[in-house]
N, C-alpha and C positions, 0 to 999 in steps of 0.2 A: 592421440583420443586427449580432450584438453578439459582439464578437472571447472565446472561450472563453478561461476563469481554467485553465488545467493544469500542475500542482502534482504533486511527486512525493508520494506519504504520507506517509515518511521524513519530509520538511516539515510537513505537517499539525500541527496542536494540538487537545487534547482538544477533545471535542465535533464537531472538521469532521468534513463526512457530503458525501460523493459518490459519484461513476461509475465506475468504471475504464473509463477509453478502450484506454491500450496497455500491455505491457511494455513495462520500454528495459534492457539488462541489458549491462553488461558488464562485470560479476563481481570490480573489484575493488574490496578490502578487507573480501568477504565470506568467503575462502578455500575457494569452492568452484569449481571451473570455469562460464562464464555457462550450458550447455546445462544443468547439473545445477542451476543456481539455477533457471532459469527452469523445470524439469521440475517441482520443489518446489513454486514457487508456485501454479502451474495446478494442479497434486496436490491443495492445500488449498482450490481455490476462486477464487483470483485471476485470473479469466476475465474478457477486455472484455464491459462490459454490465453486468457486477457490481456492487450495491451497496453500497458499504463505510461503516465508523464508524466514527475512532477513540475509543474507550471512557475508556482509559486510560492512564496512563504513569510507569516506575518514579523513585522516589524520586530517585537520583541519578544525574542526566544526561540523566535523561529515555529511559535506554531500560531494559529491553525497552516495547515499545507493547502494548497490547490494541484489535486490530483486532476487530469484528464483519463479517464476506462471508458475503452471505446472510445463514444460520440460525447460522450458526456465528462461536464468537468465538476468535479466534487470537494466541499470543504473536509478535511478530515484533520482530528487531531491527530499528533506525531505519535503520541500513546496507541490509537487505536488503529496506528499505520502500522506499529510495530508486529501486527497480528501477520500483517500481509508479505509473505516472502515471493521478492521476484528476481530473476537471472536478466544481468544486463548483455548479457551476450544472447538473450535470444529475443532482443527486439526485432521487428519489421520496421 
């Protein structure tokens, strides 16, 4: 049995592919209450089991990032993407 490598999507590099394991919302630094950030991420499709791919990052500071989740491309701030826990070994 192998130990899964779970990281925050905000720590991933361009080209990363993985599967969402959970949302870990604390709301720090986002300017939103934790419940609001969680609701928005779920509405955008960031749900457990969804495949994600980091497609692009901004030129200055790597922010924002472009993420493909399911068949949709979404721009996120890295600080918001830190709430999305992903497993690099679980991607298909």
